All heavy atoms as a GROMACS GRO file, in nm:
protein
  492
    1GLY      N    1 -14.924  -8.962  -8.338
    1GLY     CA    2 -14.784  -9.013  -8.342
    1GLY      C    3 -14.767  -9.134  -8.260
    1GLY      O    4 -14.862  -9.201  -8.216
    2LEU      N    5 -14.646  -9.169  -8.241
    2LEU     CA    6 -14.610  -9.286  -8.162
    2LEU      C    7 -14.654  -9.286  -8.020
    2LEU      O    8 -14.673  -9.388  -7.958
    2LEU     CB    9 -14.461  -9.318  -8.171
    2LEU     CG   10 -14.416  -9.383  -8.300
    2LEU    CD1   11 -14.262  -9.398  -8.294
    2LEU    CD2   12 -14.480  -9.516  -8.325
    3ARG      N   13 -14.674  -9.166  -7.964
    3ARG     CA   14 -14.722  -9.159  -7.823
    3ARG      C   15 -14.862  -9.205  -7.809
    3ARG      O   16 -14.906  -9.250  -7.698
    3ARG     CB   17 -14.712  -9.017  -7.774
    3ARG     CG   18 -14.570  -8.962  -7.763
    3ARG     CD   19 -14.567  -8.829  -7.696
    3ARG     NE   20 -14.448  -8.751  -7.715
    3ARG     CZ   21 -14.330  -8.783  -7.683
    3ARG    NH1   22 -14.305  -8.898  -7.620
    3ARG    NH2   23 -14.222  -8.703  -7.702
    4LEU      N   24 -14.939  -9.208  -7.919
    4LEU     CA   25 -15.078  -9.252  -7.911
    4LEU      C   26 -15.084  -9.406  -7.931
    4LEU      O   27 -15.001  -9.465  -7.998
    4LEU     CB   28 -15.156  -9.185  -8.027
    4LEU     CG   29 -15.162  -9.038  -8.024
    4LEU    CD1   30 -15.234  -8.983  -8.142
    4LEU    CD2   31 -15.226  -8.984  -7.892
    5THR      N   32 -15.186  -9.466  -7.868
    5THR     CA   33 -15.202  -9.609  -7.872
    5THR      C   34 -15.208  -9.662  -8.018
    5THR      O   35 -15.161  -9.762  -8.052
    5THR     CB   36 -15.325  -9.658  -7.797
    5THR    OG1   37 -15.313  -9.607  -7.661
    5THR    CG2   38 -15.338  -9.804  -7.798
    6ASP      N   39 -15.282  -9.586  -8.105
    6ASP     CA   40 -15.295  -9.627  -8.243
    6ASP      C   41 -15.170  -9.613  -8.325
    6ASP      O   42 -15.161  -9.665  -8.434
    6ASP     CB   43 -15.411  -9.546  -8.309
    6ASP     CG   44 -15.545  -9.583  -8.254
    6ASP    OD1   45 -15.562  -9.695  -8.198
    6ASP    OD2   46 -15.640  -9.506  -8.271
    7GLY      N   47 -15.075  -9.535  -8.280
    7GLY     CA   48 -14.953  -9.510  -8.349
    7GLY      C   49 -14.975  -9.412  -8.471
    7GLY      O   50 -15.056  -9.325  -8.467
    8ILE      N   51 -14.888  -9.428  -8.570
    8ILE     CA   52 -14.887  -9.343  -8.688
    8ILE      C   53 -14.961  -9.407  -8.797
    8ILE      O   54 -14.927  -9.520  -8.838
    8ILE     CB   55 -14.743  -9.316  -8.729
    8ILE    CG1   56 -14.663  -9.247  -8.621
    8ILE    CG2   57 -14.745  -9.230  -8.857
    8ILE    CD1   58 -14.515  -9.237  -8.647
    9ASP      N   59 -15.066  -9.347  -8.847
    9ASP     CA   60 -15.143  -9.396  -8.959
    9ASP      C   61 -15.064  -9.363  -9.088
    9ASP      O   62 -15.031  -9.242  -9.114
    9ASP     CB   63 -15.279  -9.327  -8.968
    9ASP     CG   64 -15.362  -9.379  -9.075
    9ASP    OD1   65 -15.340  -9.331  -9.194
    9ASP    OD2   66 -15.449  -9.458  -9.057
   10ALA      N   67 -15.035  -9.465  -9.168
   10ALA     CA   68 -14.955  -9.444  -9.292
   10ALA      C   69 -15.022  -9.348  -9.389
   10ALA      O   70 -14.953  -9.264  -9.449
   10ALA     CB   71 -14.926  -9.581  -9.353
   11ASN      N   72 -15.150  -9.359  -9.406
   11ASN     CA   73 -15.219  -9.272  -9.500
   11ASN      C   74 -15.223  -9.124  -9.450
   11ASN      O   75 -15.195  -9.032  -9.530
   11ASN     CB   76 -15.365  -9.318  -9.522
   11ASN     CG   77 -15.371  -9.447  -9.598
   11ASN    OD1   78 -15.291  -9.474  -9.686
   11ASN    ND2   79 -15.471  -9.529  -9.564
   12THR      N   80 -15.245  -9.107  -9.325
   12THR     CA   81 -15.242  -8.971  -9.267
   12THR      C   82 -15.103  -8.906  -9.282
   12THR      O   83 -15.085  -8.790  -9.315
   12THR     CB   84 -15.290  -8.973  -9.123
   12THR    OG1   85 -15.420  -9.026  -9.120
   12THR    CG2   86 -15.288  -8.833  -9.064
   13PHE      N   87 -15.002  -8.989  -9.257
   13PHE     CA   88 -14.866  -8.943  -9.269
   13PHE      C   89 -14.836  -8.902  -9.411
   13PHE      O   90 -14.783  -8.791  -9.429
   13PHE     CB   91 -14.765  -9.058  -9.224
   13PHE     CG   92 -14.623  -9.011  -9.230
   13PHE    CD1   93 -14.563  -8.956  -9.121
   13PHE    CD2   94 -14.547  -9.034  -9.348
   13PHE    CE1   95 -14.430  -8.915  -9.126
   13PHE    CE2   96 -14.410  -8.994  -9.356
   13PHE     CZ   97 -14.356  -8.937  -9.245
   14GLN      N   98 -14.872  -8.977  -9.509
   14GLN     CA   99 -14.849  -8.948  -9.647
   14GLN      C  100 -14.926  -8.821  -9.689
   14GLN      O  101 -14.869  -8.732  -9.759
   14GLN     CB  102 -14.882  -9.060  -9.740
   14GLN     CG  103 -14.844  -9.031  -9.884
   14GLN     CD  104 -14.826  -9.152  -9.969
   14GLN    OE1  105 -14.835  -9.265  -9.922
   14GLN    NE2  106 -14.802  -9.134 -10.095
   15GLN      N  107 -15.045  -8.807  -9.646
   15GLN     CA  108 -15.125  -8.682  -9.676
   15GLN      C  109 -15.060  -8.562  -9.619
   15GLN      O  110 -15.058  -8.455  -9.680
   15GLN     CB  111 -15.265  -8.698  -9.629
   15GLN     CG  112 -15.347  -8.798  -9.711
   15GLN     CD  113 -15.485  -8.824  -9.652
   15GLN    OE1  114 -15.516  -8.778  -9.542
   15GLN    NE2  115 -15.564  -8.899  -9.722
   16ALA      N  116 -15.006  -8.575  -9.499
   16ALA     CA  117 -14.947  -8.457  -9.430
   16ALA      C  118 -14.809  -8.420  -9.482
   16ALA      O  119 -14.774  -8.303  -9.479
   16ALA     CB  120 -14.940  -8.486  -9.276
   17THR      N  121 -14.734  -8.520  -9.524
   17THR     CA  122 -14.595  -8.495  -9.562
   17THR      C  123 -14.565  -8.509  -9.711
   17THR      O  124 -14.467  -8.462  -9.759
   17THR     CB  125 -14.497  -8.589  -9.490
   17THR    OG1  126 -14.521  -8.724  -9.536
   17THR    CG2  127 -14.513  -8.581  -9.340
   18GLY      N  128 -14.658  -8.575  -9.781
   18GLY     CA  129 -14.631  -8.600  -9.925
   18GLY      C  130 -14.539  -8.717  -9.947
   18GLY      O  131 -14.494  -8.743 -10.056
   19ARG      N  132 -14.501  -8.786  -9.840
   19ARG     CA  133 -14.406  -8.897  -9.846
   19ARG      C  134 -14.467  -9.018  -9.780
   19ARG      O  135 -14.537  -9.007  -9.680
   19ARG     CB  136 -14.272  -8.869  -9.772
   19ARG     CG  137 -14.198  -8.754  -9.828
   19ARG     CD  138 -14.078  -8.714  -9.743
   19ARG     NE  139 -14.020  -8.829  -9.668
   19ARG     CZ  140 -13.933  -8.812  -9.569
   19ARG    NH1  141 -13.891  -8.695  -9.530
   19ARG    NH2  142 -13.883  -8.916  -9.509
   20PRO      N  143 -14.440  -9.141  -9.830
   20PRO     CA  144 -14.488  -9.257  -9.763
   20PRO      C  145 -14.416  -9.277  -9.632
   20PRO      O  146 -14.302  -9.235  -9.614
   20PRO     CB  147 -14.457  -9.375  -9.861
   20PRO     CG  148 -14.348  -9.319  -9.952
   20PRO     CD  149 -14.366  -9.168  -9.952
   21LEU      N  150 -14.485  -9.338  -9.542
   21LEU     CA  151 -14.428  -9.362  -9.406
   21LEU      C  152 -14.299  -9.441  -9.416
   21LEU      O  153 -14.204  -9.420  -9.342
   21LEU     CB  154 -14.531  -9.439  -9.318
   21LEU     CG  155 -14.492  -9.468  -9.172
   21LEU    CD1  156 -14.446  -9.342  -9.097
   21LEU    CD2  157 -14.598  -9.541  -9.101
   22ASP      N  158 -14.290  -9.536  -9.509
   22ASP     CA  159 -14.170  -9.619  -9.523
   22ASP      C  160 -14.047  -9.534  -9.560
   22ASP      O  161 -13.937  -9.572  -9.536
   22ASP     CB  162 -14.191  -9.730  -9.622
   22ASP     CG  163 -14.285  -9.839  -9.574
   22ASP    OD1  164 -14.297  -9.850  -9.448
   22ASP    OD2  165 -14.344  -9.912  -9.650
   23SER      N  166 -14.068  -9.420  -9.617
   23SER     CA  167 -13.953  -9.336  -9.657
   23SER      C  168 -13.895  -9.264  -9.528
   23SER      O  169 -13.775  -9.238  -9.527
   23SER     CB  170 -13.994  -9.225  -9.756
   23SER     OG  171 -14.075  -9.127  -9.701
   24ALA      N  172 -13.978  -9.245  -9.430
   24ALA     CA  173 -13.928  -9.185  -9.302
   24ALA      C  174 -13.884  -9.294  -9.206
   24ALA      O  175 -13.797  -9.269  -9.122
   24ALA     CB  176 -14.035  -9.103  -9.241
   25CYS      N  177 -13.945  -9.410  -9.215
   25CYS     CA  178 -13.914  -9.522  -9.122
   25CYS      C  179 -13.886  -9.644  -9.207
   25CYS      O  180 -13.975  -9.737  -9.208
   25CYS     CB  181 -14.028  -9.543  -9.026
   25CYS     SG  182 -14.071  -9.409  -8.917
   26PRO      N  183 -13.780  -9.654  -9.276
   26PRO     CA  184 -13.754  -9.768  -9.365
   26PRO      C  185 -13.736  -9.893  -9.284
   26PRO      O  186 -13.705  -9.900  -9.170
   26PRO     CB  187 -13.626  -9.727  -9.441
   26PRO     CG  188 -13.560  -9.630  -9.353
   26PRO     CD  189 -13.664  -9.559  -9.279
   27ALA      N  190 -13.754 -10.011  -9.358
   27ALA     CA  191 -13.745 -10.141  -9.293
   27ALA      C  192 -13.610 -10.157  -9.228
   27ALA      O  193 -13.599 -10.226  -9.125
   27ALA     CB  194 -13.763 -10.254  -9.404
   28SER      N  195 -13.505 -10.100  -9.286
   28SER     CA  196 -13.371 -10.114  -9.221
   28SER      C  197 -13.370 -10.054  -9.084
   28SER      O  198 -13.292 -10.098  -8.996
   28SER     CB  199 -13.263 -10.048  -9.310
   28SER     OG  200 -13.297  -9.904  -9.324
   29SER      N  201 -13.454  -9.956  -9.057
   29SER     CA  202 -13.462  -9.894  -8.922
   29SER      C  203 -13.554  -9.966  -8.831
   29SER      O  204 -13.537  -9.964  -8.708
   29SER     CB  205 -13.506  -9.748  -8.932
   29SER     OG  206 -13.416  -9.670  -9.007
   30THR      N  207 -13.660 -10.024  -8.888
   30THR     CA  208 -13.765 -10.083  -8.801
   30THR      C  209 -13.746 -10.232  -8.776
   30THR      O  210 -13.799 -10.277  -8.676
   30THR     CB  211 -13.899 -10.062  -8.869
   30THR    OG1  212 -13.905 -10.122  -8.998
   30THR    CG2  213 -13.936  -9.917  -8.885
   31LYS      N  214 -13.671 -10.306  -8.861
   31LYS     CA  215 -13.666 -10.451  -8.843
   31LYS      C  216 -13.622 -10.495  -8.705
   31LYS      O  217 -13.682 -10.579  -8.641
   31LYS     CB  218 -13.573 -10.511  -8.947
   31LYS     CG  219 -13.570 -10.664  -8.937
   31LYS     CD  220 -13.491 -10.724  -9.048
   31LYS     CE  221 -13.482 -10.877  -9.041
   31LYS     NZ  222 -13.540 -10.947  -8.933
   32ARG      N  223 -13.510 -10.440  -8.656
   32ARG     CA  224 -13.464 -10.477  -8.521
   32ARG      C  225 -13.558 -10.441  -8.413
   32ARG      O  226 -13.576 -10.521  -8.316
   32ARG     CB  227 -13.326 -10.407  -8.497
   32ARG     CG  228 -13.223 -10.510  -8.446
   32ARG     CD  229 -13.093 -10.443  -8.418
   32ARG     NE  230 -13.016 -10.427  -8.539
   32ARG     CZ  231 -12.926 -10.332  -8.554
   32ARG    NH1  232 -12.896 -10.246  -8.451
   32ARG    NH2  233 -12.862 -10.318  -8.664
   33LEU      N  234 -13.624 -10.330  -8.424
   33LEU     CA  235 -13.727 -10.288  -8.322
   33LEU      C  236 -13.848 -10.375  -8.326
   33LEU      O  237 -13.905 -10.407  -8.224
   33LEU     CB  238 -13.762 -10.140  -8.343
   33LEU     CG  239 -13.650 -10.042  -8.322
   33LEU    CD1  240 -13.686  -9.905  -8.367
   33LEU    CD2  241 -13.612 -10.039  -8.173
   34ILE      N  242 -13.882 -10.420  -8.446
   34ILE     CA  243 -13.996 -10.515  -8.461
   34ILE      C  244 -13.962 -10.649  -8.402
   34ILE      O  245 -14.036 -10.711  -8.324
   34ILE     CB  246 -14.041 -10.521  -8.604
   34ILE    CG1  247 -14.109 -10.393  -8.650
   34ILE    CG2  248 -14.141 -10.639  -8.623
   34ILE    CD1  249 -14.134 -10.383  -8.801
   35ASP      N  250 -13.844 -10.693  -8.439
   35ASP     CA  251 -13.796 -10.826  -8.392
   35ASP      C  252 -13.785 -10.831  -8.239
   35ASP      O  253 -13.812 -10.934  -8.178
   35ASP     CB  254 -13.661 -10.868  -8.455
   35ASP     CG  255 -13.666 -10.893  -8.602
   35ASP    OD1  256 -13.782 -10.920  -8.650
   35ASP    OD2  257 -13.562 -10.899  -8.665
   36ALA      N  258 -13.746 -10.716  -8.180
   36ALA     CA  259 -13.736 -10.710  -8.033
   36ALA      C  260 -13.873 -10.680  -7.969
   36ALA      O  261 -13.883 -10.668  -7.843
   36ALA     CB  262 -13.640 -10.600  -7.994
   37GLU      N  263 -13.978 -10.663  -8.047
   37GLU     CA  264 -14.118 -10.645  -8.006
   37GLU      C  265 -14.130 -10.509  -7.934
   37GLU      O  266 -14.215 -10.489  -7.846
   37GLU     CB  267 -14.159 -10.758  -7.918
   37GLU     CG  268 -14.166 -10.891  -7.985
   37GLU     CD  269 -14.207 -11.007  -7.902
   37GLU    OE1  270 -14.226 -10.992  -7.777
   37GLU    OE2  271 -14.227 -11.119  -7.958
   38PHE      N  272 -14.056 -10.403  -7.980
   38PHE     CA  273 -14.073 -10.268  -7.927
   38PHE      C  274 -14.172 -10.190  -8.014
   38PHE      O  275 -14.237 -10.100  -7.959
   38PHE     CB  276 -13.936 -10.194  -7.925
   38PHE     CG  277 -13.842 -10.245  -7.821
   38PHE    CD1  278 -13.716 -10.295  -7.854
   38PHE    CD2  279 -13.874 -10.236  -7.686
   38PHE    CE1  280 -13.634 -10.337  -7.763
   38PHE    CE2  281 -13.791 -10.279  -7.592
   38PHE     CZ  282 -13.663 -10.332  -7.624
   39ILE      N  283 -14.183 -10.224  -8.138
   39ILE     CA  284 -14.282 -10.162  -8.228
   39ILE      C  285 -14.344 -10.265  -8.313
   39ILE      O  286 -14.298 -10.379  -8.324
   39ILE     CB  287 -14.214 -10.054  -8.320
   39ILE    CG1  288 -14.109 -10.119  -8.418
   39ILE    CG2  289 -14.154  -9.938  -8.244
   39ILE    CD1  290 -14.065 -10.023  -8.526
   40GLU      N  291 -14.455 -10.226  -8.372
   40GLU     CA  292 -14.539 -10.309  -8.459
   40GLU      C  293 -14.571 -10.241  -8.583
   40GLU      O  294 -14.600 -10.122  -8.584
   40GLU     CB  295 -14.662 -10.348  -8.378
   40GLU     CG  296 -14.751 -10.449  -8.430
   40GLU     CD  297 -14.858 -10.481  -8.325
   40GLU    OE1  298 -14.946 -10.395  -8.309
   40GLU    OE2  299 -14.856 -10.586  -8.266
   41ARG      N  300 -14.560 -10.307  -8.697
   41ARG     CA  301 -14.584 -10.242  -8.825
   41ARG      C  302 -14.699 -10.331  -8.892
   41ARG      O  303 -14.686 -10.446  -8.910
   41ARG     CB  304 -14.464 -10.248  -8.917
   41ARG     CG  305 -14.490 -10.181  -9.053
   41ARG     CD  306 -14.495 -10.032  -9.039
   41ARG     NE  307 -14.480  -9.964  -9.168
   41ARG     CZ  308 -14.582  -9.919  -9.238
   41ARG    NH1  309 -14.709  -9.930  -9.194
   41ARG    NH2  310 -14.562  -9.849  -9.343
   42THR      N  311 -14.812 -10.267  -8.916
   42THR     CA  312 -14.918 -10.327  -8.989
   42THR      C  313 -14.926 -10.263  -9.124
   42THR      O  314 -14.852 -10.165  -9.150
   42THR     CB  315 -15.054 -10.312  -8.911
   42THR    OG1  316 -15.095 -10.172  -8.927
   42THR    CG2  317 -15.046 -10.348  -8.767
   43PRO      N  318 -15.008 -10.312  -9.213
   43PRO     CA  319 -15.022 -10.248  -9.342
   43PRO      C  320 -15.065 -10.101  -9.337
   43PRO      O  321 -15.034 -10.022  -9.429
   43PRO     CB  322 -15.130 -10.333  -9.418
   43PRO     CG  323 -15.119 -10.470  -9.354
   43PRO     CD  324 -15.084 -10.435  -9.208
   44THR      N  325 -15.128 -10.064  -9.224
   44THR     CA  326 -15.180  -9.926  -9.214
   44THR      C  327 -15.119  -9.839  -9.104
   44THR      O  328 -15.138  -9.719  -9.106
   44THR     CB  329 -15.335  -9.924  -9.190
   44THR    OG1  330 -15.358  -9.997  -9.070
   44THR    CG2  331 -15.406  -9.994  -9.304
   45HIS      N  332 -15.046  -9.897  -9.008
   45HIS     CA  333 -14.994  -9.823  -8.892
   45HIS      C  334 -14.858  -9.871  -8.851
   45HIS      O  335 -14.816  -9.987  -8.873
   45HIS     CB  336 -15.086  -9.845  -8.772
   45HIS     CG  337 -15.214  -9.766  -8.782
   45HIS    ND1  338 -15.321  -9.817  -8.858
   45HIS    CD2  339 -15.255  -9.654  -8.729
   45HIS    CE1  340 -15.420  -9.732  -8.851
   45HIS    NE2  341 -15.384  -9.631  -8.775
   46LEU      N  342 -14.786  -9.777  -8.784
   46LEU     CA  343 -14.662  -9.807  -8.710
   46LEU      C  344 -14.690  -9.762  -8.569
   46LEU      O  345 -14.731  -9.650  -8.545
   46LEU     CB  346 -14.547  -9.726  -8.772
   46LEU     CG  347 -14.411  -9.740  -8.693
   46LEU    CD1  348 -14.353  -9.880  -8.720
   46LEU    CD2  349 -14.313  -9.640  -8.743
   47CYS      N  350 -14.677  -9.857  -8.473
   47CYS     CA  351 -14.712  -9.822  -8.334
   47CYS      C  352 -14.615  -9.891  -8.238
   47CYS      O  353 -14.552  -9.993  -8.272
   47CYS     CB  354 -14.857  -9.856  -8.302
   47CYS     SG  355 -14.901 -10.025  -8.330
   48LEU      N  356 -14.612  -9.836  -8.122
   48LEU     CA  357 -14.535  -9.892  -8.012
   48LEU      C  358 -14.610 -10.010  -7.949
   48LEU      O  359 -14.733 -10.012  -7.950
   48LEU     CB  360 -14.513  -9.788  -7.900
   48LEU     CG  361 -14.418  -9.676  -7.926
   48LEU    CD1  362 -14.429  -9.572  -7.810
   48LEU    CD2  363 -14.277  -9.726  -7.940
   49THR      N  364 -14.536 -10.108  -7.898
   49THR     CA  365 -14.598 -10.213  -7.820
   49THR      C  366 -14.592 -10.168  -7.674
   49THR      O  367 -14.527 -10.070  -7.640
   49THR     CB  368 -14.520 -10.344  -7.839
   49THR    OG1  369 -14.390 -10.324  -7.783
   49THR    CG2  370 -14.516 -10.383  -7.985
   50ALA      N  371 -14.660 -10.247  -7.589
   50ALA     CA  372 -14.655 -10.217  -7.443
   50ALA      C  373 -14.507 -10.226  -7.398
   50ALA      O  374 -14.463 -10.148  -7.316
   50ALA     CB  375 -14.739 -10.313  -7.365
   51LYS      N  376 -14.433 -10.318  -7.451
   51LYS     CA  377 -14.289 -10.334  -7.417
   51LYS      C  378 -14.207 -10.212  -7.461
   51LYS      O  379 -14.113 -10.171  -7.397
   51LYS     CB  380 -14.234 -10.459  -7.481
   51LYS     CG  381 -14.092 -10.487  -7.451
   51LYS     CD  382 -14.044 -10.616  -7.521
   51LYS     CE  383 -13.902 -10.644  -7.499
   51LYS     NZ  384 -13.857 -10.766  -7.575
   52GLY      N  385 -14.241 -10.146  -7.574
   52GLY     CA  386 -14.170 -10.035  -7.627
   52GLY      C  387 -14.202  -9.905  -7.566
   52GLY      O  388 -14.124  -9.807  -7.568
   53ARG      N  389 -14.322  -9.883  -7.507
   53ARG     CA  390 -14.366  -9.757  -7.454
   53ARG      C  391 -14.266  -9.689  -7.360
   53ARG      O  392 -14.236  -9.572  -7.373
   53ARG     CB  393 -14.496  -9.770  -7.387
   53ARG     CG  394 -14.615  -9.737  -7.478
   53ARG     CD  395 -14.744  -9.733  -7.411
   53ARG     NE  396 -14.848  -9.812  -7.477
   53ARG     CZ  397 -14.880  -9.799  -7.606
   53ARG    NH1  398 -14.820  -9.707  -7.679
   53ARG    NH2  399 -14.968  -9.871  -7.657
   54PRO      N  400 -14.209  -9.764  -7.271
   54PRO     CA  401 -14.112  -9.694  -7.177
   54PRO      C  402 -13.985  -9.650  -7.245
   54PRO      O  403 -13.911  -9.567  -7.191
   54PRO     CB  404 -14.078  -9.805  -7.076
   54PRO     CG  405 -14.186  -9.904  -7.084
   54PRO     CD  406 -14.235  -9.899  -7.225
   55PHE      N  407 -13.960  -9.689  -7.365
   55PHE     CA  408 -13.838  -9.655  -7.442
   55PHE      C  409 -13.866  -9.565  -7.559
   55PHE      O  410 -13.783  -9.562  -7.651
   55PHE     CB  411 -13.770  -9.787  -7.485
   55PHE     CG  412 -13.745  -9.881  -7.371
   55PHE    CD1  413 -13.822  -9.995  -7.357
   55PHE    CD2  414 -13.643  -9.858  -7.284
   55PHE    CE1  415 -13.796 -10.079  -7.248
   55PHE    CE2  416 -13.618  -9.945  -7.178
   55PHE     CZ  417 -13.699 -10.060  -7.162
   56LEU      N  418 -13.973  -9.494  -7.554
   56LEU     CA  419 -14.013  -9.413  -7.672
   56LEU      C  420 -13.901  -9.322  -7.723
   56LEU      O  421 -13.874  -9.320  -7.843
   56LEU     CB  422 -14.135  -9.327  -7.633
   56LEU     CG  423 -14.177  -9.225  -7.744
   56LEU    CD1  424 -14.219  -9.298  -7.872
   56LEU    CD2  425 -14.288  -9.134  -7.694
   57ASP      N  426 -13.836  -9.247  -7.639
   57ASP     CA  427 -13.730  -9.157  -7.685
   57ASP      C  428 -13.621  -9.226  -7.755
   57ASP      O  429 -13.574  -9.186  -7.862
   57ASP     CB  430 -13.676  -9.076  -7.566
   57ASP     CG  431 -13.778  -8.972  -7.516
   57ASP    OD1  432 -13.868  -8.940  -7.588
   57ASP    OD2  433 -13.765  -8.925  -7.399
   58ALA      N  434 -13.576  -9.337  -7.698
   58ALA     CA  435 -13.469  -9.418  -7.767
   58ALA      C  436 -13.514  -9.477  -7.899
   58ALA      O  437 -13.441  -9.477  -7.994
   58ALA     CB  438 -13.423  -9.531  -7.672
   59ILE      N  439 -13.639  -9.522  -7.904
   59ILE     CA  440 -13.693  -9.579  -8.024
   59ILE      C  441 -13.701  -9.468  -8.135
   59ILE      O  442 -13.668  -9.498  -8.248
   59ILE     CB  443 -13.834  -9.647  -7.995
   59ILE    CG1  444 -13.814  -9.769  -7.916
   59ILE    CG2  445 -13.905  -9.671  -8.125
   59ILE    CD1  446 -13.938  -9.826  -7.856
   60LEU      N  447 -13.747  -9.355  -8.099
   60LEU     CA  448 -13.756  -9.245  -8.196
   60LEU      C  449 -13.619  -9.212  -8.253
   60LEU      O  450 -13.604  -9.192  -8.375
   60LEU     CB  451 -13.818  -9.117  -8.136
   60LEU     CG  452 -13.964  -9.125  -8.103
   60LEU    CD1  453 -14.012  -9.002  -8.025
   60LEU    CD2  454 -14.045  -9.142  -8.233
   61LYS      N  455 -13.516  -9.215  -8.173
   61LYS     CA  456 -13.378  -9.190  -8.223
   61LYS      C  457 -13.336  -9.294  -8.325
   61LYS      O  458 -13.278  -9.270  -8.420
   61LYS     CB  459 -13.278  -9.186  -8.104
   61LYS     CG  460 -13.292  -9.059  -8.023
   61LYS     CD  461 -13.194  -9.062  -7.905
   61LYS     CE  462 -13.215  -8.945  -7.815
   61LYS     NZ  463 -13.132  -8.948  -7.694
   62LYS      N  464 -13.371  -9.422  -8.295
   62LYS     CA  465 -13.342  -9.534  -8.389
   62LYS      C  466 -13.417  -9.518  -8.519
   62LYS      O  467 -13.359  -9.542  -8.624
   62LYS     CB  468 -13.369  -9.667  -8.325
   62LYS     CG  469 -13.294  -9.699  -8.204
   62LYS     CD  470 -13.152  -9.746  -8.245
   62LYS     CE  471 -13.080  -9.798  -8.122
   62LYS     NZ  472 -12.938  -9.817  -8.150
   63LEU      N  473 -13.541  -9.477  -8.512
   63LEU     CA  474 -13.622  -9.468  -8.630
   63LEU      C  475 -13.579  -9.359  -8.722
   63LEU      O  476 -13.584  -9.375  -8.849
   63LEU     CB  477 -13.773  -9.443  -8.596
   63LEU     CG  478 -13.843  -9.569  -8.531
   63LEU    CD1  479 -13.984  -9.528  -8.493
   63LEU    CD2  480 -13.842  -9.684  -8.628
   64VAL      N  481 -13.529  -9.251  -8.668
   64VAL     CA  482 -13.494  -9.136  -8.756
   64VAL      C  483 -13.343  -9.136  -8.788
   64VAL      O  484 -13.300  -9.042  -8.857
   64VAL     CB  485 -13.539  -9.000  -8.700
   64VAL    CG1  486 -13.691  -8.997  -8.686
   64VAL    CG2  487 -13.480  -8.973  -8.562
   65ALA      N  488 -13.269  -9.227  -8.727
   65ALA     CA  489 -13.123  -9.232  -8.757
   65ALA      C  490 -13.092  -9.280  -8.901
   65ALA      O  491 -13.164  -9.345  -8.964
   65ALA     CB  492 -13.059  -9.325  -8.658
   0.00000   0.00000   0.00000
């Protein structure tokens, strides 16, 4: 999960849930956090940055809102 340095693997998430990661964390939820450099989205992962780690609980609330 996000607590790990590697973050959430999109393929593993889809295999476990049957849903793509973008359905749980859509761009509308992640854009501001990415722009503020709290999270990073690659083609394969969603992960916290060093700047975002201290704010994990608040970030999780934003992602699932």
